[in-house]
N, C-alpha and C positions, 0 to 999 in steps of 0.2 A: 773330706768335704762335709760340712754340716748343712742341714736343711734350715733355711731361714725361718724366723718367727712369722714373718708375713705369709710365707707359703703355707706354713702349718695352720695359721689362723684362717686363711682362705679355705684350705681343705676341710678344717673342722666346721666352718660355716656351711660349706656345700653339703657335707654329710648330714649336718643338722637339718637343713632344708629338706633333703631327701627323706630322712627319717620322719620328719613332720608330715610330709606328703603321704607317707605310708599310712599314718593314722587316719587321714582324711579319706583316702581312696579305697582302702580295703573295707569290705563289709564285716559285720553287720552294723547298720546305723540304727540308733534308737532315739526317736524324738517324738514323744507322745503329744498329740494335738490337744488343744483345750476342749473340755467336755461340753457338748451341746445337750443339756439336760432336757428331759421331757417337761412340757409345760406344767404337768401335774405336780412336779417336784420343785417348782420354783416359788410356791407360796402355799405351804401346808397349813391346814387348820389345826388348832390346838387339840390336845387329847380331850375326849369326853370326860366330864367330871367323875362319872361313876367308876371309871377305871382307876382313878387316883384316890378313891375313898380310903380312909385309914383301915389298916388290917390289925385286928387284935391277935397278937402273937404271944399268948401267955400259957397255952396248954402245956401241961407236963409232957416230957418226951422220953420215950424208951429207946435206948441205943443197943444195937446188936451187931456184932462182928460176924461176917459170913465169908465163905470161900466156895467158889464154884469151878468145876473143871472146864477148861477151854482147850482149844487146839494148841498143843505143845506146852501148856503150862496151866497152873491154877491161878485164878484171879481172886483177889481179896477185896472186900468192900465193907462199908459201914452203913447199916440201915438206921434211920431215925424215924420213929413212928409216934404219932400222938397217942396218948393213953386213953382218950375218949372212946367209948364203945362204937361199934358199927364199922362199915366199910368207908374208906377214904380214897380220894384221888391219890395217885402215886406218880413219881417222876424219877428217872434215872439220869444222872449227870454223865455226860460224855466230854472228856477233856480236849483241849487243843493240842498243839504240837509240843513235843518235849516228853519228859518222863511221866507227866500226868498223875501226880500224887493226889489221892482222894482228899487230903487235908486242905487243898486249895478251895474246896467247895464248902468248907465247914460253916462259914457265916450264912450263906444262902440256904444250906440244908437245914440248919438250926431254925432259921426264921420260918421257912416253909413248914417244917414239922410242927412248930409251935402254933402255926396258923391253921393246921389241919390237913397237911399233905404229907404222905409217907415218902421219904426220899432215900435214894441209894447212891452213894458215891463210891467208886471203885478205882483201884490203881490200874493204870494202863499197862498192857502187856509189854514185856521186854523181849520176848521171843518173836521174831518176824517183824520187828519194828525197830528201825534205826535211822540214822541221819540220811543214808543213801537209799534204803529200801523201805517203802511204806505201802502197805496194801490196805486201802480204805475199806475194801470189802471184808477183810479179816477183822478189822476193828468194828465194823457194823455187826458182824456175827457175835462178837463179844457183847455188844450192847443188847442184842436180841436175847442172849442168854440171861442177862440181868432182867429184862422185861418179862421173860417167861417165869423166872423165879418170883418176881414181884406179883404177878397175876395169880400165883398159887397161895399167897398169904391170905389168911382169913380177915385181916384188917384192911385189905386193898380192894377197891372196886376195879375189876379187870377191864371194864369198858372205858375207864378213865385213867389208864396207865400209859404214860408217854415218855418221850426222850427230850432231853435238853442238851444242846451241843454248842460249844463256843469255838470260834475261829476254825481250826482244822476240823473240829467236830461238826462244823457246818457242811463238810463234805461227807462225813460218816453217817450222820443222822438221816439224811434223805435216802441213802442206800438202804438203811435198815427199815425205814418207813415204807419204801417201795417194795421191799422183800416180804414184809409181813403186815397183815392187817391187825395183828396183836398190838401193834403200836397205836395207841388211841389218839395221840396228838404229838406234835413236834414243836419245840421251842428252839429257835435259832438265834444265837447271840453273836453279833459281829460275823455273820456267815458270809464268806467271800463271794460264792456263787460264780466265780470265774476260775480259770485254771490257776494252780499254785504259782506257776511262773509269772503269769500276768499280775497276780496279787502281790508277789514279792517285788516285781519290777515297779509297780505303782507305789508300793510302800517306800521303796528305795528312792524313787524320784521325789515323793512327797517329803520324806525325811531330809533329803539333801536341800530341797527348797527351803524348808524351815531352818536348816542349819546355815543357809546362805553359802553353801559350798560352791566352788567354781564348777562350771559345766563339765570340765574334764574329769572331775571326780566321778560323776555319773557315767561318763563314757568308759572309764576304767572298770567300774563295777559291773555295768551291764554287759560289756564285752566278756568279762570273766564269767558272768552268768550264762551267756550264750554258749560257752564251751562246756557247761556242766551237762552230763549225760544221764541225769536221774529221770527215769521214766515217769515217776509219779508227778513230776513238775508240770506235765502237759495233760493232766487229768481233766476231763470234760465233765462238769457237774450237772449240765442241763438234762441229760437222759434220766438220771435219777429224780431230779426235781419235777420233771414232767409226769412222773408216775405217782406223785403224792396225792392221795385222796383224803387224808386226815386233816383236821384243823391245824393251822400253823400260826404261831405267834413269833414274830421276828423283831429283834431289837437292834438298833444301830445308834452309834454315838456320833454326834456332830464334831467331836474333836478327836476322832479315831485316826491316827496316822498310819494304820497298818493295812486297811482294806479300802477299796474304792466303794464307799458306802452307797452312793447314789446309783452307780451301775449295778451293784450287787442287789439292791432292792428292785431295780427295774428288771433284772434277770429273773429274780424270784417271781415277780408278778407275771412276766411273760410265760414262765414255765407252768405256773399254777393255772393260768387261763387256758393254756394248751391242754392241761389235764382236766379241764372242766371243774376245777376246784375253786369255789367262791368263798371258802371258809378260811380266809387269811386276814391277819391283823399285823400291820407293820407300824412300829413306833420309833421315831427318832428322838433320842433323849438328849436334852440340852447339856452341852459341855461334857458329855460322857466320853471316855476313852474306850479302848478296845475291850476292856473288862467291865464296862458299864460303871466305872468309877470316875471320880473327879480328880485328875492329876495323880492317879494311883492311890487315892485316899478313900473317903467314904463313897458309898454307892450313889449314883446319880439320883436326883430327886424324882420320886415316882416309879423307879425301876422295880423295886421289890413289891410295892403295892400293886402295880400293874400285873406283874407276874403272878402273884398270889390270887388276886381277884379273878384273873382270866382262868386259871386252872380250877379253882374252886367253883367257878360259875359255869363250867362246861356241863352240858353241851350248849347252853344258852349263849355263852360268850363266843362261840365259834363263828357266829355271823355278826360282825361288829356294826356299829352305826357308821363308822368311817374305816375304810380299809387302810388308808395311810394317813397318819397324823403325827403331830409333835412339832419340834423346832425345825424350821426349814434348813436342810443341809446344803452346804456349798462344797462341791468337788471341782477342783480347778482343771485337772487333766484326765484324759481317758486312761483306762488301764490297757495299755498297748502291750502286745506280745513282744518278747525279746527274740529276734531272729536267731536261729541256730547258727553257731559259728561254722565257717568253712573248715574243710578237713585240715588245713594247715594251722588252724588256730584252736582246734579241739583240745579237750583235756589230755588226751593221749600225747599229742604233739607238744603241748606245753610241758607236760611232765618229762618227755624225752629231751626237750630243749634244756630244761633246768638240770637234768641228770648229766647231759653232755657238758654243760658249762661247769658243773661241779667236778666232773672228772678232769676237765681241763685245768681247773683251779687247783686241784689236788696234784695232778701230774706235774704242773709247772713248778710249784715250789719244791716238790720232791726232787725233780730233775735239777733245779738250781742248787739244791743242797748237795746233791751228788757231785755236781761240778765243783762246788766249793771245797768239798772234802777231798776230792781227788787232786785238786790243785793243778799243777803244771803237767801232770801226767796226762790229763785230758785236754789241756790248753797249752801246748808246747810253744806256741808263737807268742812273742811279747805283745803283738798287736791284740790278740785275744785277751790276754791278761789285763790290758789297759782299757779295752772297750766293753768287756763283758760286765763288770761290776755296776756301772750306771744303768745298763739295760736290765740287769737283775733287780735293781731297786725299783725300777718302773713297773716291772711285772709283779713284784710283791705288792706295791701300792694298788695296782689294778685289781688284784685278787681280793684285797680287803674292801675296796670300793664296791665291787660286784656283790660281795657278801653283805655289805652294809645296805645296798639297795634292796636286796631280797628281804632282809630283816625289816627294813623301814616300811616296805609295802605291806607286809603282814601286820606290822604294828599299826600302820595307818588304818587299815581295814578294821582292826580291833577297836581303835578309837572311834571310828564311825559307828560301829555296832553299839558301843557303850553310850555314846552321845545320842543315839536314836532313842534310848530309854530316858535319859535325863539330859535335856538340851541346854541346861543352864550354863552360860559362859562357854558354849561350844564353838562359836564362830571363830575366835582367835586360834583355838587349838586346831580346828579343822584346817584353817588357812595355813597355819604354820606347818602342820604335817604334810599338806600337799606341796608346800614350798620345799621342804626338806627332800621329799621323794624326787621332785623334778630337778633340784640342784644336784643330787647324787647322780641322776641319769645323765645330765649334761657333763658333770665331772668325769663320769665313766667314758663318755664319748670323747672328751678332750684327751684323756689318758690313752685311749685306744689310738687316736690319730698321732699323738706325739710319740707313742711307743713304736708304731709302725715307721714313723719318720726316723727314729733313733736306730732301729734295726737296719733300715735301708742305708742310712748314713754310715753305719758300721761296716756293712758289706762293701760299700764303695771305698772305705778306707783300708780294706784288706782283711777284715775279720773273717775267719773261717770257722763257723760254729761246729762244735762237736755234735755227736749224736744226741747226747743228753741236753745240750743247749737247744738243739732243734726241738726236742720234746717240750722243753720249758717255754720256748717262744710260741710254738704252735698251740700248746695247751691253753695258755693264758689269753693270747690274742684271739684264738678261736672261740673260747668260752665267752669272752667279753663280746665278741661279735654276735654270738647267738643271743645274749642277753639284750644287746642293743636293738636287734630286730624285734624281739619280744616286747621290749619297752616301747618301741615305735608303734607296734600294733595296738597296744593298750593306751596310746595317746599321751605318753609322758613327754613327747617332744612337740606336741601340737601347739599352735598359736590360736588365740592369745593366751598368755599365761593366766 
């Protein structure tokens, strides 16, 4: 007796609805509200003209390679110093996330050195820093070693020796400034001032909004983020910021898709006021991105001039005419925290689910091959010989579909990361990738239901599976079932499409 197509269709539809409900009911939910910005951020005054005055950057520069011992390794850097006599202000560059090569700071370091500022750019440590483990305090100690070295140089004014940090460096520099008064000033470029997890979640939501991606894409990625157990992602930047007593210059770009720039500046102001520090200057640069460049090209108008004039003018420039000025920024959504995933959706459980599914997919085809090689010795009944081949073909197709779904999800996430950097022509590719992922998920569901129906029908017709056939059936059906539940949690069956 065969199971009718109508019955199978109804069963598939009911399972689909049940799996869609899983995505809606189970936590965590992520839906950042629109940002209600402070009234002072809704209409900024323009930058004072004296901050933007041209900088004569023509002084000959002496370059020197240095190496300094640090915890667990030696750090290498490049010093650029003007050849004019006397003591000069000095600044150490602190990189953002990633490998942090000193070469990324070459244009700024050269400009400042030619303008009269001694600069030091160094390679970020590789020991104790990786994708999973990041100790911002350890990075701050590295920066302080560089400051200590710069203060010993005869061409450096020790009272005007400070730190410059971009992005992740915005979590490092405040720690160093709070630890040591040897840091004479702090320059923060695109400093998040919220937890790394909130920053990444905001950036993700902003990027997907710009890519016009379906809302389910955000749910997929934020649920995956909620299951990540990296401790540094919930780092609180405020305690260190509230201990800064030195002059602070902060830059934010109005086209930065990576940080919540309005909230970041408000957090910085709140922290410095709590510290009783009135020596802060915050500037929003028109059309600037995360690196203070225009679409990854030249630096934003006025950035280098503002930076050089502020450093050279210290201590007089520490108390500006206007604390906050520049192009009025527009941040659409709050930087909401991503709720931690429940125990059944954490990284450990997800990894276990994928491993069990993989074991099932490996065991199933191997068992089917054993059955085929042994032939009638394992399937003595004619009924088994007649009913098993079509079931085996279904199981094989299911294993390939499950593998295809896993690969397509990884490829889709990679596409999103790539398009977050260059969004040209991204919308069709993002929509197509999302469609492929969801179609494969539904196909896997249909294959699961029809395979179960085929096995049930075979048993009713007298099929008596051997031990190896039981292994094949249980392995593939069980592995697919686990993947279906995981796909449901990550919203691959949610409505609307």
